[in-house]
All heavy atoms as TSV, in Angstrom:
chain	resi	resn	atom	element	x	y	z
A	1	MET	N	N	-21.891	-113.197	-126.735
A	1	MET	CA	C	-21.736	-111.746	-126.792
A	1	MET	C	C	-22.597	-111.245	-127.948
A	1	MET	O	O	-22.581	-111.781	-129.039
A	1	MET	CB	C	-20.300	-111.319	-126.924
A	1	MET	CG	C	-20.097	-109.917	-126.949
A	1	MET	SD	S	-18.286	-109.585	-126.951
A	1	MET	CE	C	-18.268	-108.039	-127.740
A	2	PRO	N	N	-23.369	-110.198	-127.613
A	2	PRO	CA	C	-24.125	-109.618	-128.774
A	2	PRO	C	C	-23.248	-109.024	-129.853
A	2	PRO	O	O	-22.156	-108.597	-129.510
A	2	PRO	CB	C	-25.006	-108.458	-128.138
A	2	PRO	CG	C	-24.391	-108.253	-126.923
A	2	PRO	CD	C	-23.528	-109.419	-126.443
A	3	GLU	N	N	-23.672	-108.960	-130.974
A	3	GLU	CA	C	-23.023	-108.297	-132.114
A	3	GLU	C	C	-22.828	-106.856	-131.887
A	3	GLU	O	O	-23.747	-106.145	-131.518
A	3	GLU	CB	C	-23.743	-108.567	-133.434
A	3	GLU	CG	C	-22.907	-108.181	-134.598
A	3	GLU	CD	C	-23.621	-108.493	-135.897
A	3	GLU	OE1	O	-24.251	-109.582	-135.958
A	3	GLU	OE2	O	-23.489	-107.724	-136.830
A	4	VAL	N	N	-21.534	-106.404	-132.017
A	4	VAL	CA	C	-21.239	-104.983	-131.872
A	4	VAL	C	C	-20.829	-104.355	-133.199
A	4	VAL	O	O	-19.926	-104.873	-133.882
A	4	VAL	CB	C	-20.088	-104.789	-130.810
A	4	VAL	CG1	C	-19.693	-103.374	-130.645
A	4	VAL	CG2	C	-20.505	-105.439	-129.539
A	5	ALA	N	N	-21.384	-103.274	-133.569
A	5	ALA	CA	C	-21.075	-102.624	-134.778
A	5	ALA	C	C	-20.007	-101.522	-134.470
A	5	ALA	O	O	-20.302	-100.630	-133.625
A	5	ALA	CB	C	-22.307	-102.060	-135.509
A	6	VAL	N	N	-18.922	-101.577	-135.170
A	6	VAL	CA	C	-17.901	-100.555	-134.931
A	6	VAL	C	C	-18.139	-99.565	-135.988
A	6	VAL	O	O	-18.003	-99.733	-137.162
A	6	VAL	CB	C	-16.506	-101.180	-135.076
A	6	VAL	CG1	C	-15.422	-100.095	-134.921
A	6	VAL	CG2	C	-16.294	-102.273	-134.047
A	7	GLN	N	N	-18.480	-98.281	-135.562
A	7	GLN	CA	C	-18.707	-97.235	-136.472
A	7	GLN	C	C	-17.475	-96.655	-137.110
A	7	GLN	O	O	-17.354	-96.471	-138.317
A	7	GLN	CB	C	-19.396	-96.068	-135.817
A	7	GLN	CG	C	-20.802	-96.497	-135.150
A	7	GLN	CD	C	-21.724	-96.871	-136.390
A	7	GLN	OE1	O	-21.687	-96.433	-137.454
A	7	GLN	NE2	N	-22.577	-97.926	-135.946
A	8	ALA	N	N	-16.368	-96.391	-136.385
A	8	ALA	CA	C	-15.133	-95.910	-136.897
A	8	ALA	C	C	-14.037	-96.221	-135.853
A	8	ALA	O	O	-14.255	-96.204	-134.670
A	8	ALA	CB	C	-15.249	-94.499	-137.040
A	9	LEU	N	N	-12.919	-96.617	-136.398
A	9	LEU	CA	C	-11.753	-96.845	-135.655
A	9	LEU	C	C	-10.746	-95.659	-135.963
A	9	LEU	O	O	-10.309	-95.611	-137.049
A	9	LEU	CB	C	-11.121	-98.176	-135.974
A	9	LEU	CG	C	-9.952	-98.575	-135.225
A	9	LEU	CD1	C	-10.198	-98.704	-133.776
A	9	LEU	CD2	C	-9.362	-99.952	-135.737
A	10	VAL	N	N	-10.516	-94.941	-134.905
A	10	VAL	CA	C	-9.642	-93.737	-135.028
A	10	VAL	C	C	-8.354	-94.035	-134.325
A	10	VAL	O	O	-8.351	-94.251	-133.133
A	10	VAL	CB	C	-10.317	-92.492	-134.478
A	10	VAL	CG1	C	-9.411	-91.330	-134.654
A	10	VAL	CG2	C	-11.626	-92.250	-135.117
A	11	GLU	N	N	-7.307	-94.062	-135.039
A	11	GLU	CA	C	-5.965	-94.173	-134.500
A	11	GLU	C	C	-5.166	-92.906	-134.555
A	11	GLU	O	O	-4.745	-92.494	-135.685
A	11	GLU	CB	C	-5.238	-95.372	-135.192
A	11	GLU	CG	C	-5.982	-96.647	-134.938
A	11	GLU	CD	C	-5.043	-97.778	-135.420
A	11	GLU	OE1	O	-3.797	-97.706	-135.374
A	11	GLU	OE2	O	-5.632	-98.822	-135.807
A	12	ILE	N	N	-4.998	-92.263	-133.507
A	12	ILE	CA	C	-4.249	-91.043	-133.349
A	12	ILE	C	C	-3.068	-91.286	-132.473
A	12	ILE	O	O	-3.216	-91.734	-131.338
A	12	ILE	CB	C	-5.021	-89.860	-132.837
A	12	ILE	CG1	C	-6.247	-89.623	-133.711
A	12	ILE	CG2	C	-4.243	-88.611	-132.745
A	12	ILE	CD1	C	-7.282	-88.677	-133.161
A	13	PRO	N	N	-1.804	-91.141	-132.933
A	13	PRO	CA	C	-0.672	-91.502	-132.059
A	13	PRO	C	C	-0.556	-90.532	-130.813
A	13	PRO	O	O	-0.997	-89.356	-130.939
A	13	PRO	CB	C	0.532	-91.263	-133.035
A	13	PRO	CG	C	0.018	-90.960	-134.388
A	13	PRO	CD	C	-1.498	-90.719	-134.283
A	14	GLU	N	N	-0.106	-91.098	-129.776
A	14	GLU	CA	C	0.149	-90.333	-128.599
A	14	GLU	C	C	1.397	-89.556	-128.675
A	14	GLU	O	O	2.484	-90.201	-128.852
A	14	GLU	CB	C	0.148	-91.224	-127.334
A	14	GLU	CG	C	0.294	-90.577	-126.005
A	14	GLU	CD	C	-0.912	-89.743	-125.656
A	14	GLU	OE1	O	-1.992	-90.179	-125.931
A	14	GLU	OE2	O	-0.695	-88.680	-125.069
A	15	PRO	N	N	1.327	-88.182	-128.708
A	15	PRO	CA	C	2.565	-87.458	-129.048
A	15	PRO	C	C	3.727	-87.707	-127.981
A	15	PRO	O	O	4.938	-87.641	-128.336
A	15	PRO	CB	C	2.149	-85.979	-129.026
A	15	PRO	CG	C	0.802	-85.997	-128.466
A	15	PRO	CD	C	0.229	-87.321	-128.533
A	16	GLY	N	N	3.480	-87.925	-126.730
A	16	GLY	CA	C	4.477	-88.040	-125.727
A	16	GLY	C	C	5.045	-89.442	-125.517
A	16	GLY	O	O	5.774	-89.723	-124.665
A	17	ALA	N	N	4.483	-90.389	-126.213
A	17	ALA	CA	C	4.901	-91.829	-126.014
A	17	ALA	C	C	5.856	-92.343	-127.108
A	17	ALA	O	O	5.740	-91.859	-128.273
A	17	ALA	CB	C	3.588	-92.697	-125.941
A	18	PRO	N	N	6.635	-93.339	-126.759
A	18	PRO	CA	C	7.481	-93.795	-127.857
A	18	PRO	C	C	6.649	-94.458	-128.987
A	18	PRO	O	O	5.759	-95.210	-128.770
A	18	PRO	CB	C	8.317	-94.898	-127.123
A	18	PRO	CG	C	8.138	-94.705	-125.677
A	18	PRO	CD	C	6.866	-93.896	-125.526
A	19	PHE	N	N	7.027	-94.155	-130.213
A	19	PHE	CA	C	6.369	-94.618	-131.338
A	19	PHE	C	C	4.924	-94.299	-131.489
A	19	PHE	O	O	4.177	-94.891	-132.186
A	19	PHE	CB	C	6.609	-96.102	-131.541
A	19	PHE	CG	C	7.976	-96.524	-131.518
A	19	PHE	CD1	C	8.528	-97.249	-130.475
A	19	PHE	CD2	C	8.822	-96.271	-132.610
A	19	PHE	CE1	C	9.836	-97.641	-130.442
A	19	PHE	CE2	C	10.166	-96.609	-132.568
A	19	PHE	CZ	C	10.681	-97.286	-131.512
A	20	GLY	N	N	4.467	-93.415	-130.578
A	20	GLY	CA	C	3.065	-92.981	-130.529
A	20	GLY	C	C	2.126	-93.972	-129.917
A	20	GLY	O	O	0.907	-93.904	-129.968
A	21	ALA	N	N	2.712	-94.965	-129.167
A	21	ALA	CA	C	1.891	-95.984	-128.629
A	21	ALA	C	C	1.038	-95.497	-127.409
A	21	ALA	O	O	1.390	-94.634	-126.714
A	21	ALA	CB	C	2.794	-97.101	-128.092
A	22	LYS	N	N	-0.072	-96.059	-127.309
A	22	LYS	CA	C	-0.954	-95.737	-126.184
A	22	LYS	C	C	-1.054	-96.953	-125.229
A	22	LYS	O	O	-1.065	-98.125	-125.736
A	22	LYS	CB	C	-2.432	-95.411	-126.728
A	22	LYS	CG	C	-2.448	-94.072	-127.499
A	22	LYS	CD	C	-3.848	-93.693	-127.914
A	22	LYS	CE	C	-3.772	-92.436	-128.621
A	22	LYS	NZ	N	-5.115	-92.013	-128.937
A	23	GLY	N	N	-1.194	-96.654	-123.998
A	23	GLY	CA	C	-1.251	-97.816	-123.087
A	23	GLY	C	C	-2.618	-98.452	-123.086
A	23	GLY	O	O	-3.617	-97.825	-123.104
A	24	VAL	N	N	-2.567	-99.809	-123.067
A	24	VAL	CA	C	-3.856	-100.581	-123.039
A	24	VAL	C	C	-3.799	-101.546	-121.909
A	24	VAL	O	O	-4.821	-101.751	-121.229
A	24	VAL	CB	C	-4.033	-101.326	-124.335
A	24	VAL	CG1	C	-5.268	-102.175	-124.320
A	24	VAL	CG2	C	-4.113	-100.387	-125.559
A	25	GLY	N	N	-2.688	-102.201	-121.618
A	25	GLY	CA	C	-2.697	-103.240	-120.575
A	25	GLY	C	C	-2.298	-102.778	-119.211
A	25	GLY	O	O	-2.187	-103.612	-118.248
A	26	GLU	N	N	-2.041	-101.517	-118.957
A	26	GLU	CA	C	-1.554	-101.061	-117.648
A	26	GLU	C	C	-2.568	-101.171	-116.535
A	26	GLU	O	O	-2.251	-101.604	-115.465
A	26	GLU	CB	C	-0.981	-99.654	-117.770
A	26	GLU	CG	C	0.253	-99.499	-118.489
A	26	GLU	CD	C	0.098	-99.291	-119.964
A	26	GLU	OE1	O	-1.042	-99.412	-120.327
A	26	GLU	OE2	O	1.048	-99.079	-120.656
A	27	PRO	N	N	-3.862	-100.757	-116.794
A	27	PRO	CA	C	-4.784	-100.846	-115.630
A	27	PRO	C	C	-4.939	-102.046	-114.878
A	27	PRO	O	O	-4.868	-102.081	-113.611
A	27	PRO	CB	C	-6.075	-100.370	-116.363
A	27	PRO	CG	C	-5.755	-99.503	-117.463
A	27	PRO	CD	C	-4.477	-100.140	-117.932
A	28	PRO	N	N	-4.930	-103.257	-115.606
A	28	PRO	CA	C	-5.025	-104.481	-114.765
A	28	PRO	C	C	-3.760	-104.858	-114.024
A	28	PRO	O	O	-3.854	-105.458	-113.047
A	28	PRO	CB	C	-5.187	-105.503	-115.933
A	28	PRO	CG	C	-5.731	-104.884	-117.052
A	28	PRO	CD	C	-5.154	-103.559	-117.046
A	29	SER	N	N	-2.613	-104.299	-114.448
A	29	SER	CA	C	-1.372	-104.586	-113.718
A	29	SER	C	C	-1.196	-103.741	-112.463
A	29	SER	O	O	-0.372	-103.989	-111.566
A	29	SER	CB	C	-0.241	-104.409	-114.674
A	29	SER	OG	O	-0.032	-103.054	-114.881
A	30	ILE	N	N	-2.021	-102.724	-112.225
A	30	ILE	CA	C	-1.891	-101.834	-111.151
A	30	ILE	C	C	-2.308	-102.612	-109.870
A	30	ILE	O	O	-1.498	-102.598	-108.863
A	30	ILE	CB	C	-2.825	-100.643	-111.219
A	30	ILE	CG1	C	-2.285	-99.713	-112.360
A	30	ILE	CG2	C	-2.900	-99.802	-109.922
A	30	ILE	CD1	C	-3.176	-98.607	-112.718
A	31	SER	N	N	-3.402	-103.392	-109.842
A	31	SER	CA	C	-3.775	-104.126	-108.632
A	31	SER	C	C	-2.969	-105.345	-108.423
A	31	SER	O	O	-2.695	-105.808	-107.328
A	31	SER	CB	C	-5.216	-104.412	-108.700
A	31	SER	OG	O	-5.493	-105.159	-109.784
A	32	SER	N	N	-2.457	-105.933	-109.499
A	32	SER	CA	C	-1.744	-107.180	-109.397
A	32	SER	C	C	-0.386	-106.955	-108.702
A	32	SER	O	O	0.109	-107.805	-107.915
A	32	SER	CB	C	-1.605	-107.925	-110.646
A	32	SER	OG	O	-0.860	-107.076	-111.589
A	33	THR	N	N	0.243	-105.872	-108.938
A	33	THR	CA	C	1.553	-105.486	-108.362
A	33	THR	C	C	1.305	-105.411	-106.781
A	33	THR	O	O	2.179	-106.082	-106.097
A	33	THR	CB	C	2.108	-104.212	-108.893
A	33	THR	OG1	O	2.315	-104.364	-110.365
A	33	THR	CG2	C	3.455	-103.803	-108.239
A	34	ALA	N	N	0.443	-104.712	-106.381
A	34	ALA	CA	C	0.142	-104.615	-105.000
A	34	ALA	C	C	-0.161	-106.011	-104.273
A	34	ALA	O	O	0.318	-106.353	-103.207
A	34	ALA	CB	C	-1.001	-103.662	-104.650
A	35	ALA	N	N	-0.890	-106.861	-105.059
A	35	ALA	CA	C	-1.222	-108.146	-104.518
A	35	ALA	C	C	0.003	-109.036	-104.418
A	35	ALA	O	O	0.137	-109.817	-103.385
A	35	ALA	CB	C	-2.280	-108.802	-105.384
A	36	VAL	N	N	0.913	-108.979	-105.384
A	36	VAL	CA	C	2.115	-109.856	-105.268
A	36	VAL	C	C	2.958	-109.332	-104.165
A	36	VAL	O	O	3.489	-110.192	-103.415
A	36	VAL	CB	C	2.893	-109.813	-106.655
A	36	VAL	CG1	C	4.186	-110.376	-106.600
A	36	VAL	CG2	C	2.022	-110.519	-107.701
A	37	VAL	N	N	3.129	-108.023	-104.001
A	37	VAL	CA	C	3.991	-107.476	-102.885
A	37	VAL	C	C	3.357	-107.839	-101.579
A	37	VAL	O	O	4.119	-108.259	-100.658
A	37	VAL	CB	C	4.261	-106.010	-103.079
A	37	VAL	CG1	C	4.952	-105.470	-101.863
A	37	VAL	CG2	C	4.998	-105.696	-104.320
A	38	ALA	N	N	2.046	-107.805	-101.441
A	38	ALA	CA	C	1.400	-108.172	-100.254
A	38	ALA	C	C	1.593	-109.689	-99.930
A	38	ALA	O	O	1.739	-110.036	-98.757
A	38	ALA	CB	C	-0.088	-107.793	-100.252
A	39	ALA	N	N	1.615	-110.498	-100.907
A	39	ALA	CA	C	1.759	-111.928	-100.753
A	39	ALA	C	C	3.209	-112.206	-100.325
A	39	ALA	O	O	3.382	-113.097	-99.442
A	39	ALA	CB	C	1.494	-112.679	-102.093
A	40	ILE	N	N	4.162	-111.553	-100.930
A	40	ILE	CA	C	5.538	-111.732	-100.439
A	40	ILE	C	C	5.765	-111.250	-98.994
A	40	ILE	O	O	6.361	-111.918	-98.225
A	40	ILE	CB	C	6.572	-111.018	-101.395
A	40	ILE	CG1	C	6.481	-111.587	-102.791
A	40	ILE	CG2	C	7.969	-110.989	-100.864
A	40	ILE	CD1	C	7.243	-110.770	-103.881
A	41	ARG	N	N	5.081	-110.092	-98.733
A	41	ARG	CA	C	5.250	-109.575	-97.342
A	41	ARG	C	C	4.605	-110.533	-96.400
A	41	ARG	O	O	5.125	-110.711	-95.312
A	41	ARG	CB	C	4.471	-108.220	-97.302
A	41	ARG	CG	C	4.651	-107.444	-96.020
A	41	ARG	CD	C	3.893	-106.119	-96.104
A	41	ARG	NE	N	4.330	-105.296	-97.190
A	41	ARG	CZ	C	3.514	-104.481	-97.888
A	41	ARG	NH1	N	2.241	-104.401	-97.552
A	41	ARG	NH2	N	3.948	-103.762	-98.858
A	42	ASP	N	N	3.430	-111.082	-96.746
A	42	ASP	CA	C	2.716	-112.082	-95.850
A	42	ASP	C	C	3.588	-113.381	-95.673
A	42	ASP	O	O	3.719	-113.868	-94.556
A	42	ASP	CB	C	1.451	-112.448	-96.452
A	42	ASP	CG	C	0.588	-113.231	-95.368
A	42	ASP	OD1	O	0.410	-112.911	-94.289
A	42	ASP	OD2	O	0.014	-114.302	-95.877
A	43	ALA	N	N	4.255	-113.809	-96.649
A	43	ALA	CA	C	4.970	-115.121	-96.677
A	43	ALA	C	C	6.322	-114.862	-95.977
A	43	ALA	O	O	6.706	-115.879	-95.227
A	43	ALA	CB	C	5.194	-115.550	-98.025
A	44	THR	N	N	6.849	-113.699	-95.986
A	44	THR	CA	C	8.268	-113.620	-95.376
A	44	THR	C	C	8.201	-112.867	-94.036
A	44	THR	O	O	9.160	-112.915	-93.246
A	44	THR	CB	C	9.091	-112.737	-96.300
A	44	THR	OG1	O	8.635	-111.473	-96.496
A	44	THR	CG2	C	9.351	-113.510	-97.588
A	45	GLY	N	N	7.087	-112.132	-93.837
A	45	GLY	CA	C	7.027	-111.297	-92.607
A	45	GLY	C	C	7.827	-110.016	-92.608
A	45	GLY	O	O	8.082	-109.398	-91.662
A	46	LEU	N	N	8.484	-109.698	-93.858
A	46	LEU	CA	C	9.219	-108.565	-93.997
A	46	LEU	C	C	8.405	-107.316	-94.444
A	46	LEU	O	O	7.331	-107.370	-95.089
A	46	LEU	CB	C	10.256	-108.798	-95.075
A	46	LEU	CG	C	11.213	-110.002	-94.842
A	46	LEU	CD1	C	12.046	-110.181	-96.024
A	46	LEU	CD2	C	12.080	-109.726	-93.629
A	47	GLU	N	N	8.829	-106.158	-94.029
A	47	GLU	CA	C	8.262	-104.984	-94.454
A	47	GLU	C	C	8.937	-104.481	-95.790
A	47	GLU	O	O	10.037	-104.019	-95.720
A	47	GLU	CB	C	8.481	-103.848	-93.369
A	47	GLU	CG	C	7.660	-102.577	-93.676
A	47	GLU	CD	C	7.804	-101.520	-92.565
A	47	GLU	OE1	O	7.878	-101.929	-91.362
A	47	GLU	OE2	O	7.831	-100.363	-92.985
A	48	LEU	N	N	8.273	-104.653	-96.782
A	48	LEU	CA	C	8.743	-104.355	-98.157
A	48	LEU	C	C	8.024	-103.012	-98.529
A	48	LEU	O	O	6.820	-102.881	-98.624
A	48	LEU	CB	C	8.421	-105.435	-99.174
A	48	LEU	CG	C	9.050	-106.790	-98.691
A	48	LEU	CD1	C	8.404	-107.885	-99.593
A	48	LEU	CD2	C	10.562	-106.739	-98.870
A	49	CYS	N	N	8.839	-102.082	-98.942
A	49	CYS	CA	C	8.301	-100.738	-99.187
A	49	CYS	C	C	8.466	-100.245	-100.585
A	49	CYS	O	O	8.243	-99.031	-100.930
A	49	CYS	CB	C	8.851	-99.702	-98.216
A	49	CYS	SG	S	10.615	-99.699	-98.270
A	50	ARG	N	N	8.828	-101.164	-101.623
A	50	ARG	CA	C	8.957	-100.779	-102.892
A	50	ARG	C	C	8.569	-101.858	-103.909
A	50	ARG	O	O	8.642	-103.041	-103.505
A	50	ARG	CB	C	10.336	-100.237	-103.143
A	50	ARG	CG	C	11.446	-101.288	-103.112
A	50	ARG	CD	C	12.855	-100.905	-103.352
A	50	ARG	NE	N	13.032	-100.358	-104.723
A	50	ARG	CZ	C	13.286	-101.105	-105.730
A	50	ARG	NH1	N	13.392	-102.394	-105.558
A	50	ARG	NH2	N	13.586	-100.599	-106.930
A	51	ALA	N	N	8.269	-101.474	-105.057
A	51	ALA	CA	C	7.972	-102.403	-106.124
A	51	ALA	C	C	8.764	-101.951	-107.427
A	51	ALA	O	O	8.916	-100.805	-107.561
A	51	ALA	CB	C	6.540	-102.528	-106.447
A	52	PRO	N	N	9.322	-102.839	-108.065
A	52	PRO	CA	C	9.363	-104.320	-108.005
A	52	PRO	C	C	10.247	-104.818	-106.853
A	52	PRO	O	O	11.165	-104.124	-106.471
A	52	PRO	CB	C	9.777	-104.816	-109.285
A	52	PRO	CG	C	10.766	-103.769	-109.821
A	52	PRO	CD	C	10.184	-102.383	-109.259
A	53	VAL	N	N	9.808	-105.901	-106.234
A	53	VAL	CA	C	10.618	-106.528	-105.198
A	53	VAL	C	C	11.609	-107.409	-105.833
A	53	VAL	O	O	11.325	-108.333	-106.573
A	53	VAL	CB	C	9.715	-107.334	-104.251
A	53	VAL	CG1	C	10.548	-108.041	-103.188
A	53	VAL	CG2	C	8.714	-106.428	-103.594
A	54	ARG	N	N	12.894	-107.128	-105.591
A	54	ARG	CA	C	13.997	-107.901	-106.180
A	54	ARG	C	C	14.504	-108.923	-105.202
A	54	ARG	O	O	14.278	-108.722	-103.961
A	54	ARG	CB	C	15.148	-106.939	-106.532
A	54	ARG	CG	C	14.724	-105.882	-107.581
A	54	ARG	CD	C	15.816	-104.896	-107.841
A	54	ARG	NE	N	16.035	-104.233	-106.516
A	54	ARG	CZ	C	16.921	-103.298	-106.300
A	54	ARG	NH1	N	17.694	-102.881	-107.330
A	54	ARG	NH2	N	17.100	-102.749	-105.138
A	55	PRO	N	N	15.116	-109.952	-105.672
A	55	PRO	CA	C	15.658	-110.944	-104.644
A	55	PRO	C	C	16.619	-110.364	-103.667
A	55	PRO	O	O	16.619	-110.723	-102.489
A	55	PRO	CB	C	16.357	-112.005	-105.631
A	55	PRO	CG	C	15.681	-111.896	-106.894
A	55	PRO	CD	C	15.292	-110.398	-106.981
A	56	GLN	N	N	17.391	-109.356	-104.151
A	56	GLN	CA	C	18.325	-108.684	-103.276
A	56	GLN	C	C	17.605	-107.909	-102.133
A	56	GLN	O	O	18.064	-107.884	-100.971
A	56	GLN	CB	C	19.132	-107.633	-103.962
A	56	GLN	CG	C	19.932	-108.108	-105.201
A	56	GLN	CD	C	19.120	-108.022	-106.482
A	56	GLN	OE1	O	18.119	-108.767	-106.678
A	56	GLN	NE2	N	19.526	-107.065	-107.393
A	57	ASP	N	N	16.361	-107.371	-102.258
A	57	ASP	CA	C	15.613	-106.744	-101.323
A	57	ASP	C	C	15.286	-107.681	-100.229
A	57	ASP	O	O	15.304	-107.358	-99.047
A	57	ASP	CB	C	14.404	-106.123	-102.006
A	57	ASP	CG	C	14.726	-105.091	-103.028
A	57	ASP	OD1	O	15.692	-104.425	-102.969
A	57	ASP	OD2	O	13.792	-104.885	-103.936
A	58	ILE	N	N	14.784	-108.847	-100.658
A	58	ILE	CA	C	14.393	-109.829	-99.674
A	58	ILE	C	C	15.579	-110.368	-98.885
A	58	ILE	O	O	15.509	-110.438	-97.712
A	58	ILE	CB	C	13.640	-111.060	-100.352
A	58	ILE	CG1	C	12.362	-110.565	-101.040
A	58	ILE	CG2	C	13.356	-112.173	-99.366
A	58	ILE	CD1	C	11.611	-111.560	-101.912
A	59	ALA	N	N	16.598	-110.609	-99.558
A	59	ALA	CA	C	17.816	-111.082	-98.861
A	59	ALA	C	C	18.350	-110.063	-97.929
A	59	ALA	O	O	18.732	-110.422	-96.782
A	59	ALA	CB	C	18.965	-111.476	-99.838
A	60	LEU	N	N	18.408	-108.824	-98.271
A	60	LEU	CA	C	18.885	-107.757	-97.406
A	60	LEU	C	C	17.966	-107.608	-96.210
A	60	LEU	O	O	18.516	-107.452	-95.061
A	60	LEU	CB	C	18.948	-106.490	-98.111
A	60	LEU	CG	C	19.309	-105.147	-97.351
A	60	LEU	CD1	C	20.800	-105.360	-96.847
A	60	LEU	CD2	C	19.207	-103.947	-98.183
A	61	ARG	N	N	16.690	-107.562	-96.390
A	61	ARG	CA	C	15.744	-107.504	-95.245
A	61	ARG	C	C	15.815	-108.667	-94.384
A	61	ARG	O	O	15.812	-108.469	-93.151
A	61	ARG	CB	C	14.337	-107.358	-95.759
A	61	ARG	CG	C	14.090	-106.131	-96.574
A	61	ARG	CD	C	13.965	-105.003	-95.581
A	61	ARG	NE	N	13.658	-103.772	-96.324
A	61	ARG	CZ	C	13.583	-102.528	-95.791
A	61	ARG	NH1	N	13.683	-102.417	-94.472
A	61	ARG	NH2	N	13.303	-101.444	-96.497
A	62	LEU	N	N	15.995	-109.844	-94.873
A	62	LEU	CA	C	16.165	-110.983	-93.989
A	62	LEU	C	C	17.451	-110.946	-93.210
A	62	LEU	O	O	17.474	-111.302	-92.047
A	62	LEU	CB	C	16.160	-112.368	-94.918
A	62	LEU	CG	C	14.798	-112.824	-95.395
A	62	LEU	CD1	C	14.975	-113.977	-96.304
A	62	LEU	CD2	C	13.836	-113.185	-94.223
A	63	ALA	N	N	18.517	-110.519	-93.831
A	63	ALA	CA	C	19.820	-110.427	-93.118
A	63	ALA	C	C	19.796	-109.334	-92.055
A	63	ALA	O	O	20.254	-109.550	-90.933
A	63	ALA	CB	C	20.918	-110.040	-94.136
A	64	MET	N	N	18.981	-108.257	-92.349
A	64	MET	CA	C	18.804	-107.202	-91.358
A	64	MET	C	C	17.984	-107.667	-90.138
A	64	MET	O	O	18.225	-107.418	-89.003
A	64	MET	CB	C	18.192	-106.006	-91.920
A	64	MET	CG	C	19.209	-105.296	-92.835
A	64	MET	SD	S	18.325	-103.890	-93.746
A	64	MET	CE	C	17.576	-102.930	-92.465
A	65	ALA	N	N	16.965	-108.549	-90.516
A	65	ALA	CA	C	16.118	-108.975	-89.520
A	65	ALA	C	C	16.804	-110.001	-88.560
A	65	ALA	O	O	16.454	-110.110	-87.393
A	65	ALA	CB	C	14.795	-109.650	-90.015
A	66	ARG	N	N	17.738	-110.792	-89.071
A	66	ARG	CA	C	18.463	-111.807	-88.274
A	66	ARG	C	C	19.690	-111.222	-87.601
A	66	ARG	O	O	20.156	-111.820	-86.670
A	66	ARG	CB	C	18.904	-112.927	-89.306
A	66	ARG	CG	C	17.750	-113.636	-89.819
A	66	ARG	CD	C	18.150	-114.776	-90.698
A	66	ARG	NE	N	17.016	-115.547	-91.266
A	66	ARG	CZ	C	17.066	-116.122	-92.423
A	66	ARG	NH1	N	18.101	-116.096	-93.185
A	66	ARG	NH2	N	15.978	-116.709	-92.772
A	67	ALA	N	N	20.073	-110.090	-87.922
A	67	ALA	CA	C	21.325	-109.457	-87.337
A	67	ALA	C	C	20.975	-108.958	-85.901
A	67	ALA	O	O	19.945	-108.630	-85.581
A	67	ALA	CB	C	21.759	-108.285	-88.094
A	68	PRO	N	N	22.074	-109.138	-85.060
A	68	PRO	CA	C	21.814	-108.526	-83.606
A	68	PRO	C	C	21.410	-107.084	-83.781
A	68	PRO	O	O	21.827	-106.294	-84.645
A	68	PRO	CB	C	23.157	-108.698	-83.020
A	68	PRO	CG	C	23.924	-109.710	-83.883
A	68	PRO	CD	C	23.340	-109.583	-85.222
A	69	GLU	N	N	20.639	-106.673	-82.809
A	69	GLU	CA	C	20.049	-105.320	-82.892
A	69	GLU	C	C	21.189	-104.220	-82.888
A	69	GLU	O	O	20.953	-103.150	-83.536
A	69	GLU	CB	C	19.262	-105.110	-81.630
A	69	GLU	CG	C	18.153	-104.066	-81.846
A	69	GLU	CD	C	17.088	-104.051	-80.870
A	69	GLU	OE1	O	16.541	-105.156	-80.540
A	69	GLU	OE2	O	16.892	-102.906	-80.229
A	70	GLU	N	N	22.300	-104.340	-82.263
A	70	GLU	CA	C	23.323	-103.293	-82.229
A	70	GLU	C	C	23.999	-103.170	-83.678
A	70	GLU	O	O	24.580	-102.147	-83.857
A	70	GLU	CB	C	24.448	-103.511	-81.156
A	70	GLU	CG	C	25.098	-104.845	-81.217
A	70	GLU	CD	C	24.432	-106.005	-80.592
A	70	GLU	OE1	O	23.372	-105.838	-80.037
A	70	GLU	OE2	O	24.989	-107.120	-80.692
A	71	THR	N	N	23.946	-104.110	-84.456
A	71	THR	CA	C	24.560	-103.967	-85.834
A	71	THR	C	C	23.630	-103.617	-86.888
A	71	THR	O	O	24.011	-103.442	-88.046
A	71	THR	CB	C	25.308	-105.349	-86.111
A	71	THR	OG1	O	24.267	-106.347	-86.323
A	71	THR	CG2	C	26.331	-105.672	-85.120
A	72	ARG	N	N	22.392	-103.500	-86.575
A	72	ARG	CA	C	21.374	-103.101	-87.660
A	72	ARG	C	C	21.533	-101.682	-88.087
A	72	ARG	O	O	21.827	-100.795	-87.381
A	72	ARG	CB	C	19.930	-103.294	-87.141
A	72	ARG	CG	C	19.563	-104.754	-86.860
A	72	ARG	CD	C	18.076	-104.853	-86.555
A	72	ARG	NE	N	17.841	-106.149	-86.110
A	72	ARG	CZ	C	16.668	-106.511	-85.550
A	72	ARG	NH1	N	15.730	-105.621	-85.323
A	72	ARG	NH2	N	16.541	-107.793	-85.110
A	73	MET	N	N	21.156	-101.584	-89.333
A	73	MET	CA	C	21.227	-100.186	-89.957
A	73	MET	C	C	19.988	-99.488	-89.563
A	73	MET	O	O	18.818	-100.149	-89.473
A	73	MET	CB	C	21.357	-100.309	-91.470
A	73	MET	CG	C	22.633	-100.881	-92.003
A	73	MET	SD	S	22.778	-100.723	-93.735
A	73	MET	CE	C	21.445	-101.705	-94.305
A	74	PRO	N	N	19.961	-98.145	-89.414
A	74	PRO	CA	C	18.696	-97.526	-89.035
A	74	PRO	C	C	17.720	-97.536	-90.133
A	74	PRO	O	O	17.941	-97.754	-91.289
A	74	PRO	CB	C	19.122	-96.079	-88.758
A	74	PRO	CG	C	20.592	-95.938	-89.280
A	74	PRO	CD	C	21.072	-97.335	-89.539
C-alpha cells in the first residue's frame, strides 16, 4: 500500500448517538444478513420474512409446514 499522509483527524461526536459514537462497521453487515437468511431459507425450504432469524422462528415454521392443512394458522 502506498504511503498515505493524514492531514487532519477530526473527531466530532454524533449528537443523536449514544456516547457520540459514529457507525463504522454497519455497511458490511447489511449484505451479510440477507445472505445468511437466504442460506437458511434455501437449506430449510421455509419462507422466512424477518431478521434476525431465531431458532423459535424456524421451529414454528417447520411445525406449521408439517401440520395438517385444516389446523394451520392463516
